[in-house]
PQR file of N, CA, C, O and H, with PARSE charges and radii, in Angstrom:
ATOM      1  N   UNK A   1       3.969-218.997 -94.207 -0.4000 1.5000
ATOM      2  CA  UNK A   1       4.869-218.492 -93.204 -0.0000 2.0000
ATOM      3  C   UNK A   1       5.874-219.557 -92.767  0.5500 1.7000
ATOM      4  O   UNK A   1       7.082-219.324 -92.816 -0.5500 1.4000
ATOM      5  N   UNK A   2       5.387-220.722 -92.341 -0.4000 1.5000
ATOM      6  CA  UNK A   2       6.281-221.763 -91.853 -0.0000 2.0000
ATOM      7  C   UNK A   2       6.932-222.557 -92.974  0.5500 1.7000
ATOM      8  O   UNK A   2       8.002-223.132 -92.778 -0.5500 1.4000
ATOM      9  H   UNK A   2       4.406-220.911 -92.301  0.4000 1.0000
ATOM     10  N   UNK A   3       6.306-222.598 -94.144 -0.4000 1.5000
ATOM     11  CA  UNK A   3       6.848-223.364 -95.259 -0.0000 2.0000
ATOM     12  C   UNK A   3       7.726-222.530 -96.176  0.5500 1.7000
ATOM     13  O   UNK A   3       8.242-223.062 -97.159 -0.5500 1.4000
ATOM     14  H   UNK A   3       5.437-222.130 -94.303  0.4000 1.0000
ATOM     15  N   UNK A   4       7.915-221.251 -95.899 -0.4000 1.5000
ATOM     16  CA  UNK A   4       8.705-220.381 -96.744 -0.0000 2.0000
ATOM     17  C   UNK A   4      10.115-220.263 -96.153  0.5500 1.7000
ATOM     18  O   UNK A   4      10.291-219.596 -95.133 -0.5500 1.4000
ATOM     19  H   UNK A   4       7.496-220.819 -95.101  0.4000 1.0000
ATOM     20  N   UNK A   5      11.132-220.900 -96.775 -0.4000 1.5000
ATOM     21  CA  UNK A   5      12.477-220.858 -96.202 -0.0000 2.0000
ATOM     22  C   UNK A   5      13.165-219.498 -96.351  0.5500 1.7000
ATOM     23  O   UNK A   5      14.176-219.249 -95.696 -0.5500 1.4000
ATOM     24  H   UNK A   5      10.989-221.442 -97.603  0.4000 1.0000
ATOM     25  N   UNK A   6      12.639-218.628 -97.193 -0.4000 1.5000
ATOM     26  CA  UNK A   6      13.275-217.336 -97.426 -0.0000 2.0000
ATOM     27  C   UNK A   6      12.851-216.312 -96.370  0.5500 1.7000
ATOM     28  O   UNK A   6      13.596-215.370 -96.101 -0.5500 1.4000
ATOM     29  H   UNK A   6      11.817-218.831 -97.725  0.4000 1.0000
ATOM     30  N   UNK A   7      11.691-216.475 -95.777 -0.4000 1.5000
ATOM     31  CA  UNK A   7      11.150-215.479 -94.847 -0.0000 2.0000
ATOM     32  C   UNK A   7      12.045-215.225 -93.631  0.5500 1.7000
ATOM     33  O   UNK A   7      12.283-214.059 -93.315 -0.5500 1.4000
ATOM     34  H   UNK A   7      11.085-217.240 -95.996  0.4000 1.0000
ATOM     35  N   UNK A   8      12.554-216.244 -92.929 -0.4000 1.5000
ATOM     36  CA  UNK A   8      13.405-215.935 -91.762 -0.0000 2.0000
ATOM     37  C   UNK A   8      14.707-215.242 -92.140  0.5500 1.7000
ATOM     38  O   UNK A   8      15.171-214.368 -91.408 -0.5500 1.4000
ATOM     39  H   UNK A   8      12.360-217.191 -93.186  0.4000 1.0000
ATOM     40  N   UNK A   9      15.302-215.613 -93.261 -0.4000 1.5000
ATOM     41  CA  UNK A   9      16.552-214.989 -93.677 -0.0000 2.0000
ATOM     42  C   UNK A   9      16.316-213.530 -94.031  0.5500 1.7000
ATOM     43  O   UNK A   9      17.092-212.657 -93.643 -0.5500 1.4000
ATOM     44  H   UNK A   9      14.925-216.323 -93.856  0.4000 1.0000
ATOM     45  N   UNK A  10      15.253-213.271 -94.762 -0.4000 1.5000
ATOM     46  CA  UNK A  10      14.930-211.901 -95.136 -0.0000 2.0000
ATOM     47  C   UNK A  10      14.563-211.079 -93.912  0.5500 1.7000
ATOM     48  O   UNK A  10      14.950-209.915 -93.810 -0.5500 1.4000
ATOM     49  H   UNK A  10      14.623-213.980 -95.078  0.4000 1.0000
ATOM     50  N   UNK A  11      13.825-211.666 -92.987 -0.4000 1.5000
ATOM     51  CA  UNK A  11      13.438-210.952 -91.784 -0.0000 2.0000
ATOM     52  C   UNK A  11      14.634-210.596 -90.924  0.5500 1.7000
ATOM     53  O   UNK A  11      14.693-209.494 -90.378 -0.5500 1.4000
ATOM     54  H   UNK A  11      13.510-212.612 -93.070  0.4000 1.0000
ATOM     55  N   UNK A  12      15.595-211.510 -90.793 -0.4000 1.5000
ATOM     56  CA  UNK A  12      16.785-211.248 -89.984 -0.0000 2.0000
ATOM     57  C   UNK A  12      17.652-210.171 -90.625  0.5500 1.7000
ATOM     58  O   UNK A  12      18.192-209.308 -89.933 -0.5500 1.4000
ATOM     59  H   UNK A  12      15.547-212.405 -91.237  0.4000 1.0000
ATOM     60  N   UNK A  13      17.781-210.225 -91.936 -0.4000 1.5000
ATOM     61  CA  UNK A  13      18.591-209.212 -92.617 -0.0000 2.0000
ATOM     62  C   UNK A  13      17.919-207.845 -92.568  0.5500 1.7000
ATOM     63  O   UNK A  13      18.594-206.823 -92.440 -0.5500 1.4000
ATOM     64  H   UNK A  13      17.342-210.926 -92.498  0.4000 1.0000
ATOM     65  N   UNK A  14      16.606-207.826 -92.668 -0.4000 1.5000
ATOM     66  CA  UNK A  14      15.900-206.551 -92.628 -0.0000 2.0000
ATOM     67  C   UNK A  14      15.941-205.931 -91.235  0.5500 1.7000
ATOM     68  O   UNK A  14      15.940-204.708 -91.094 -0.5500 1.4000
ATOM     69  H   UNK A  14      16.058-208.656 -92.772  0.4000 1.0000
ATOM     70  N   UNK A  15      15.976-206.772 -90.218 -0.4000 1.5000
ATOM     71  CA  UNK A  15      15.996-206.256 -88.848 -0.0000 2.0000
ATOM     72  C   UNK A  15      17.389-205.840 -88.410  0.5500 1.7000
ATOM     73  O   UNK A  15      17.544-205.230 -87.352 -0.5500 1.4000
ATOM     74  H   UNK A  15      15.976-207.766 -90.333  0.4000 1.0000
ATOM     75  N   UNK A  16      18.397-206.156 -89.197 -0.4000 1.5000
ATOM     76  CA  UNK A  16      19.751-205.765 -88.849 -0.0000 2.0000
ATOM     77  C   UNK A  16      20.403-206.693 -87.845  0.5500 1.7000
ATOM     78  O   UNK A  16      21.335-206.299 -87.145 -0.5500 1.4000
ATOM     79  H   UNK A  16      18.271-206.651 -90.057  0.4000 1.0000
ATOM     80  N   UNK A  17      19.917-207.926 -87.772 -0.4000 1.5000
ATOM     81  CA  UNK A  17      20.465-208.882 -86.800 -0.0000 2.0000
ATOM     82  C   UNK A  17      21.892-209.254 -87.162  0.5500 1.7000
ATOM     83  O   UNK A  17      22.745-209.369 -86.282 -0.5500 1.4000
ATOM     84  H   UNK A  17      19.160-208.246 -88.341  0.4000 1.0000
ATOM     85  N   UNK A  18      22.157-209.441 -88.437 -0.4000 1.5000
ATOM     86  CA  UNK A  18      23.486-209.888 -88.828 -0.0000 2.0000
ATOM     87  C   UNK A  18      24.513-208.756 -88.831  0.5500 1.7000
ATOM     88  O   UNK A  18      25.714-209.011 -88.745 -0.5500 1.4000
ATOM     89  H   UNK A  18      21.464-209.348 -89.151  0.4000 1.0000
ATOM     90  N   UNK A  19      24.053-207.520 -88.928 -0.4000 1.5000
ATOM     91  CA  UNK A  19      24.990-206.401 -88.936 -0.0000 2.0000
ATOM     92  C   UNK A  19      25.089-205.812 -87.537  0.5500 1.7000
ATOM     93  O   UNK A  19      24.203-206.014 -86.707 -0.5500 1.4000
ATOM     94  H   UNK A  19      23.077-207.313 -88.999  0.4000 1.0000
ATOM     95  N   UNK A  20      26.172-205.082 -87.277 -0.4000 1.5000
ATOM     96  CA  UNK A  20      26.379-204.507 -85.967 -0.0000 2.0000
ATOM     97  C   UNK A  20      25.864-203.094 -85.859  0.5500 1.7000
ATOM     98  O   UNK A  20      26.348-202.324 -85.029 -0.5500 1.4000
ATOM     99  H   UNK A  20      26.892-204.918 -87.951  0.4000 1.0000
ATOM    100  N   UNK A  21      24.902-202.734 -86.671 -0.4000 1.5000
ATOM    101  CA  UNK A  21      24.425-201.351 -86.668 -0.0000 2.0000
ATOM    102  C   UNK A  21      23.092-201.252 -85.955  0.5500 1.7000
ATOM    103  O   UNK A  21      22.307-202.200 -85.937 -0.5500 1.4000
ATOM    104  H   UNK A  21      24.509-203.359 -87.345  0.4000 1.0000
ATOM    105  N   UNK A  22      22.851-200.108 -85.378 -0.4000 1.5000
ATOM    106  CA  UNK A  22      21.564-199.836 -84.769 -0.0000 2.0000
ATOM    107  C   UNK A  22      20.568-199.554 -85.890  0.5500 1.7000
ATOM    108  O   UNK A  22      20.876-198.809 -86.820 -0.5500 1.4000
ATOM    109  H   UNK A  22      23.489-199.338 -85.393  0.4000 1.0000
ATOM    110  N   UNK A  23      19.388-200.140 -85.808 -0.4000 1.5000
ATOM    111  CA  UNK A  23      18.428-200.049 -86.895 -0.0000 2.0000
ATOM    112  C   UNK A  23      18.051-198.602 -87.203  0.5500 1.7000
ATOM    113  O   UNK A  23      17.681-197.847 -86.305 -0.5500 1.4000
ATOM    114  H   UNK A  23      19.138-200.746 -85.052  0.4000 1.0000
ATOM    115  N   UNK A  24      18.147-198.228 -88.454 -0.4000 1.5000
ATOM    116  CA  UNK A  24      17.722-196.943 -88.992 -0.0000 2.0000
ATOM    117  C   UNK A  24      18.497-195.746 -88.444  0.5500 1.7000
ATOM    118  O   UNK A  24      18.064-194.610 -88.639 -0.5500 1.4000
ATOM    119  H   UNK A  24      18.448-198.842 -89.183  0.4000 1.0000
ATOM    120  N   UNK A  25      19.618-195.954 -87.772 -0.4000 1.5000
ATOM    121  CA  UNK A  25      20.338-194.805 -87.244 -0.0000 2.0000
ATOM    122  C   UNK A  25      21.732-194.660 -87.845  0.5500 1.7000
ATOM    123  O   UNK A  25      22.288-193.561 -87.837 -0.5500 1.4000
ATOM    124  H   UNK A  25      19.970-196.876 -87.614  0.4000 1.0000
ATOM    125  N   UNK A  26      22.300-195.724 -88.356 -0.4000 1.5000
ATOM    126  CA  UNK A  26      23.631-195.657 -88.924 -0.0000 2.0000
ATOM    127  C   UNK A  26      24.731-195.739 -87.880  0.5500 1.7000
ATOM    128  O   UNK A  26      25.907-195.629 -88.229 -0.5500 1.4000
ATOM    129  H   UNK A  26      21.848-196.616 -88.363  0.4000 1.0000
ATOM    130  N   UNK A  27      24.388-195.931 -86.598 -0.4000 1.5000
ATOM    131  CA  UNK A  27      25.408-196.046 -85.557 -0.0000 2.0000
ATOM    132  C   UNK A  27      26.106-197.390 -85.692  0.5500 1.7000
ATOM    133  O   UNK A  27      25.449-198.419 -85.852 -0.5500 1.4000
ATOM    134  H   UNK A  27      23.433-196.020 -86.314  0.4000 1.0000
ATOM    135  N   UNK A  28      27.406-197.390 -85.630 -0.4000 1.5000
ATOM    136  CA  UNK A  28      28.172-198.613 -85.822 -0.0000 2.0000
ATOM    137  C   UNK A  28      28.509-199.310 -84.520  0.5500 1.7000
ATOM    138  O   UNK A  28      27.872-199.089 -83.490 -0.5500 1.4000
ATOM    139  H   UNK A  28      27.940-196.554 -85.500  0.4000 1.0000
ATOM    140  N   UNK A  29      29.531-200.161 -84.588 -0.4000 1.5000
ATOM    141  CA  UNK A  29      29.931-200.956 -83.441 -0.0000 2.0000
ATOM    142  C   UNK A  29      30.481-200.099 -82.306  0.5500 1.7000
ATOM    143  O   UNK A  29      30.403-200.501 -81.145 -0.5500 1.4000
ATOM    144  H   UNK A  29      30.048-200.340 -85.425  0.4000 1.0000
ATOM    145  N   UNK A  30      31.030-198.939 -82.612 -0.4000 1.5000
ATOM    146  CA  UNK A  30      31.559-198.069 -81.565 -0.0000 2.0000
ATOM    147  C   UNK A  30      30.467-197.670 -80.580  0.5500 1.7000
ATOM    148  O   UNK A  30      30.726-197.540 -79.383 -0.5500 1.4000
ATOM    149  H   UNK A  30      31.093-198.613 -83.555  0.4000 1.0000
ATOM    150  N   UNK A  31      29.262-197.479 -81.074 -0.4000 1.5000
ATOM    151  CA  UNK A  31      28.131-197.161 -80.197 -0.0000 2.0000
ATOM    152  C   UNK A  31      27.886-198.269 -79.191  0.5500 1.7000
ATOM    153  O   UNK A  31      27.657-198.000 -78.012 -0.5500 1.4000
ATOM    154  H   UNK A  31      29.052-197.584 -82.046  0.4000 1.0000
ATOM    155  N   UNK A  32      27.932-199.520 -79.648 -0.4000 1.5000
ATOM    156  CA  UNK A  32      27.664-200.643 -78.747 -0.0000 2.0000
ATOM    157  C   UNK A  32      28.783-200.818 -77.736  0.5500 1.7000
ATOM    158  O   UNK A  32      28.520-201.172 -76.587 -0.5500 1.4000
ATOM    159  H   UNK A  32      28.119-199.739 -80.606  0.4000 1.0000
ATOM    160  N   UNK A  33      30.040-200.575 -78.140 -0.4000 1.5000
ATOM    161  CA  UNK A  33      31.151-200.658 -77.189 -0.0000 2.0000
ATOM    162  C   UNK A  33      31.036-199.556 -76.137  0.5500 1.7000
ATOM    163  O   UNK A  33      31.295-199.804 -74.959 -0.5500 1.4000
ATOM    164  H   UNK A  33      30.254-200.288 -79.073  0.4000 1.0000
ATOM    165  N   UNK A  34      30.658-198.366 -76.535 -0.4000 1.5000
ATOM    166  CA  UNK A  34      30.483-197.268 -75.580 -0.0000 2.0000
ATOM    167  C   UNK A  34      29.318-197.571 -74.633  0.5500 1.7000
ATOM    168  O   UNK A  34      29.400-197.289 -73.437 -0.5500 1.4000
ATOM    169  H   UNK A  34      30.448-198.165 -77.492  0.4000 1.0000
ATOM    170  N   UNK A  35      28.254-198.134 -75.158 -0.4000 1.5000
ATOM    171  CA  UNK A  35      27.111-198.491 -74.328 -0.0000 2.0000
ATOM    172  C   UNK A  35      27.477-199.582 -73.331  0.5500 1.7000
ATOM    173  O   UNK A  35      27.065-199.526 -72.173 -0.5500 1.4000
ATOM    174  H   UNK A  35      28.188-198.363 -76.130  0.4000 1.0000
ATOM    175  N   UNK A  36      28.246-200.570 -73.768 -0.4000 1.5000
ATOM    176  CA  UNK A  36      28.683-201.639 -72.871 -0.0000 2.0000
ATOM    177  C   UNK A  36      29.631-201.104 -71.803  0.5500 1.7000
ATOM    178  O   UNK A  36      29.552-201.516 -70.645 -0.5500 1.4000
ATOM    179  H   UNK A  36      28.581-200.616 -74.709  0.4000 1.0000
ATOM    180  N   UNK A  37      30.524-200.192 -72.177 -0.4000 1.5000
ATOM    181  CA  UNK A  37      31.449-199.608 -71.203 -0.0000 2.0000
ATOM    182  C   UNK A  37      30.675-198.805 -70.154  0.5500 1.7000
ATOM    183  O   UNK A  37      30.988-198.883 -68.966 -0.5500 1.4000
ATOM    184  H   UNK A  37      30.588-199.857 -73.117  0.4000 1.0000
ATOM    185  N   UNK A  38      29.683-198.046 -70.574 -0.4000 1.5000
ATOM    186  CA  UNK A  38      28.874-197.296 -69.623 -0.0000 2.0000
ATOM    187  C   UNK A  38      28.116-198.225 -68.686  0.5500 1.7000
ATOM    188  O   UNK A  38      28.021-197.958 -67.488 -0.5500 1.4000
ATOM    189  H   UNK A  38      29.429-197.983 -71.539  0.4000 1.0000
ATOM    190  N   UNK A  39      27.582-199.304 -69.217 -0.4000 1.5000
ATOM    191  CA  UNK A  39      26.839-200.252 -68.388 -0.0000 2.0000
ATOM    192  C   UNK A  39      27.761-200.927 -67.369  0.5500 1.7000
ATOM    193  O   UNK A  39      27.376-201.112 -66.215 -0.5500 1.4000
ATOM    194  H   UNK A  39      27.659-199.522 -70.190  0.4000 1.0000
ATOM    195  N   UNK A  40      28.968-201.290 -67.785 -0.4000 1.5000
ATOM    196  CA  UNK A  40      29.909-201.924 -66.862 -0.0000 2.0000
ATOM    197  C   UNK A  40      30.366-200.945 -65.783  0.5500 1.7000
ATOM    198  O   UNK A  40      30.523-201.333 -64.626 -0.5500 1.4000
ATOM    199  H   UNK A  40      29.281-201.139 -68.723  0.4000 1.0000
ATOM    200  N   UNK A  41      30.577-199.694 -66.144 -0.4000 1.5000
ATOM    201  CA  UNK A  41      30.956-198.677 -65.164 -0.0000 2.0000
ATOM    202  C   UNK A  41      29.832-198.462 -64.156  0.5500 1.7000
ATOM    203  O   UNK A  41      30.084-198.374 -62.954 -0.5500 1.4000
ATOM    204  H   UNK A  41      30.449-199.379 -67.084  0.4000 1.0000
ATOM    205  N   UNK A  42      28.600-198.376 -64.638 -0.4000 1.5000
ATOM    206  CA  UNK A  42      27.457-198.195 -63.750 -0.0000 2.0000
ATOM    207  C   UNK A  42      27.294-199.395 -62.821  0.5500 1.7000
ATOM    208  O   UNK A  42      26.978-199.229 -61.643 -0.5500 1.4000
ATOM    209  H   UNK A  42      28.396-198.447 -65.615  0.4000 1.0000
ATOM    210  N   UNK A  43      27.505-200.586 -63.340 -0.4000 1.5000
ATOM    211  CA  UNK A  43      27.413-201.786 -62.512 -0.0000 2.0000
ATOM    212  C   UNK A  43      28.487-201.794 -61.436  0.5500 1.7000
ATOM    213  O   UNK A  43      28.210-202.113 -60.280 -0.5500 1.4000
ATOM    214  H   UNK A  43      27.762-200.720 -64.297  0.4000 1.0000
ATOM    215  N   UNK A  44      29.710-201.444 -61.812 -0.4000 1.5000
ATOM    216  CA  UNK A  44      30.801-201.405 -60.849 -0.0000 2.0000
ATOM    217  C   UNK A  44      30.558-200.387 -59.750  0.5500 1.7000
ATOM    218  O   UNK A  44      30.817-200.665 -58.579 -0.5500 1.4000
ATOM    219  H   UNK A  44      29.935-201.185 -62.751  0.4000 1.0000
ATOM    220  N   UNK A  45      30.063-199.211 -60.115 -0.4000 1.5000
ATOM    221  CA  UNK A  45      29.780-198.189 -59.111 -0.0000 2.0000
ATOM    222  C   UNK A  45      28.622-198.598 -58.206  0.5500 1.7000
ATOM    223  O   UNK A  45      28.635-198.288 -57.015 -0.5500 1.4000
ATOM    224  H   UNK A  45      29.853-198.985 -61.066  0.4000 1.0000
ATOM    225  N   UNK A  46      27.632-199.283 -58.747 -0.4000 1.5000
ATOM    226  CA  UNK A  46      26.515-199.751 -57.929 -0.0000 2.0000
ATOM    227  C   UNK A  46      26.978-200.812 -56.941  0.5500 1.7000
ATOM    228  O   UNK A  46      26.569-200.797 -55.780 -0.5500 1.4000
ATOM    229  H   UNK A  46      27.622-199.534 -59.715  0.4000 1.0000
ATOM    230  N   UNK A  47      27.821-201.726 -57.385 -0.4000 1.5000
ATOM    231  CA  UNK A  47      28.345-202.755 -56.482 -0.0000 2.0000
ATOM    232  C   UNK A  47      29.211-202.122 -55.407  0.5500 1.7000
ATOM    233  O   UNK A  47      29.168-202.535 -54.248 -0.5500 1.4000
ATOM    234  H   UNK A  47      28.154-201.739 -58.328  0.4000 1.0000
ATOM    235  N   UNK A  48      30.001-201.118 -55.786 -0.4000 1.5000
ATOM    236  CA  UNK A  48      30.853-200.433 -54.812 -0.0000 2.0000
ATOM    237  C   UNK A  48      30.022-199.753 -53.725  0.5500 1.7000
ATOM    238  O   UNK A  48      30.441-199.705 -52.569 -0.5500 1.4000
ATOM    239  H   UNK A  48      30.036-200.783 -56.728  0.4000 1.0000
ATOM    240  N   UNK A  49      28.860-199.232 -54.080 -0.4000 1.5000
ATOM    241  CA  UNK A  49      27.992-198.599 -53.088 -0.0000 2.0000
ATOM    242  C   UNK A  49      27.315-199.622 -52.190  0.5500 1.7000
ATOM    243  O   UNK A  49      27.051-199.338 -51.021 -0.5500 1.4000
ATOM    244  H   UNK A  49      28.519-199.271 -55.019  0.4000 1.0000
ATOM    245  N   UNK A  50      27.031-200.813 -52.720 -0.4000 1.5000
ATOM    246  CA  UNK A  50      26.295-201.821 -51.959 -0.0000 2.0000
ATOM    247  C   UNK A  50      27.208-202.559 -50.974  0.5500 1.7000
ATOM    248  O   UNK A  50      26.815-202.811 -49.835 -0.5500 1.4000
ATOM    249  H   UNK A  50      27.246-201.043 -53.669  0.4000 1.0000
ATOM    250  N   UNK A  51      28.415-202.903 -51.407 -0.4000 1.5000
ATOM    251  CA  UNK A  51      29.333-203.677 -50.566 -0.0000 2.0000
ATOM    252  C   UNK A  51      29.841-202.802 -49.433  0.5500 1.7000
ATOM    253  O   UNK A  51      30.310-201.688 -49.668 -0.5500 1.4000
ATOM    254  H   UNK A  51      28.734-202.698 -52.332  0.4000 1.0000
ATOM    255  N   UNK A  52      29.748-203.303 -48.197 -0.4000 1.5000
ATOM    256  CA  UNK A  52      30.208-202.487 -47.074 -0.0000 2.0000
ATOM    257  C   UNK A  52      31.731-202.287 -47.086  0.5500 1.7000
ATOM    258  O   UNK A  52      32.476-203.152 -47.545 -0.5500 1.4000
ATOM    259  H   UNK A  52      29.367-204.207 -48.006  0.4000 1.0000
ATOM    260  N   UNK A  53      32.172-201.148 -46.581 -0.4000 1.5000
ATOM    261  CA  UNK A  53      33.580-200.811 -46.546 -0.0000 2.0000
ATOM    262  C   UNK A  53      34.175-201.370 -45.258  0.5500 1.7000
ATOM    263  O   UNK A  53      33.587-201.227 -44.186 -0.5500 1.4000
ATOM    264  H   UNK A  53      31.566-200.445 -46.208  0.4000 1.0000
ATOM    265  N   UNK A  54      35.342-202.007 -45.363 -0.4000 1.5000
ATOM    266  CA  UNK A  54      36.001-202.546 -44.172 -0.0000 2.0000
ATOM    267  C   UNK A  54      36.666-201.405 -43.405  0.5500 1.7000
ATOM    268  O   UNK A  54      37.276-200.513 -43.995 -0.5500 1.4000
ATOM    269  H   UNK A  54      35.820-202.123 -46.234  0.4000 1.0000
ATOM    270  N   UNK A  55      36.536-201.452 -42.099 -0.4000 1.5000
ATOM    271  CA  UNK A  55      37.165-200.420 -41.254 -0.0000 2.0000
ATOM    272  C   UNK A  55      38.659-200.667 -41.210  0.5500 1.7000
ATOM    273  O   UNK A  55      39.109-201.799 -41.028 -0.5500 1.4000
ATOM    274  H   UNK A  55      36.040-202.177 -41.621  0.4000 1.0000
ATOM    275  N   UNK A  56      39.428-199.596 -41.379 -0.4000 1.5000
ATOM    276  CA  UNK A  56      40.891-199.709 -41.349 -0.0000 2.0000
ATOM    277  C   UNK A  56      41.386-199.678 -39.904  0.5500 1.7000
ATOM    278  O   UNK A  56      40.878-198.933 -39.065 -0.5500 1.4000
ATOM    279  H   UNK A  56      39.063-198.677 -41.526  0.4000 1.0000
ATOM    280  N   UNK A  57      42.390-200.507 -39.644 -0.4000 1.5000
ATOM    281  CA  UNK A  57      42.974-200.561 -38.310 -0.0000 2.0000
ATOM    282  C   UNK A  57      44.073-199.523 -38.213  0.5500 1.7000
ATOM    283  O   UNK A  57      44.952-199.450 -39.072 -0.5500 1.4000
ATOM    284  H   UNK A  57      42.803-201.112 -40.326  0.4000 1.0000
ATOM    285  N   UNK A  58      44.021-198.738 -37.182 -0.4000 1.5000
ATOM    286  CA  UNK A  58      45.088-197.760 -36.957 -0.0000 2.0000
ATOM    287  C   UNK A  58      44.625-196.431 -37.304  0.5500 1.7000
ATOM    288  O   UNK A  58      45.379-195.465 -37.185 -0.5500 1.4000
ATOM    289  H   UNK A  58      43.307-198.797 -36.484  0.4000 1.0000
TER
END
């Protein structure tokens, strides 16, 4: 295991680490961009709910 230099390279390639695809689904990079956009939107909305709103004068 530790003395075999081919094992980590083969393991990384088999797990799909080097490619941008979701394992065994065929989803490409667009899936990850959509997932990141959803996560950022959810984070922004959560912060907006937590931060108190300033009272307007007038």
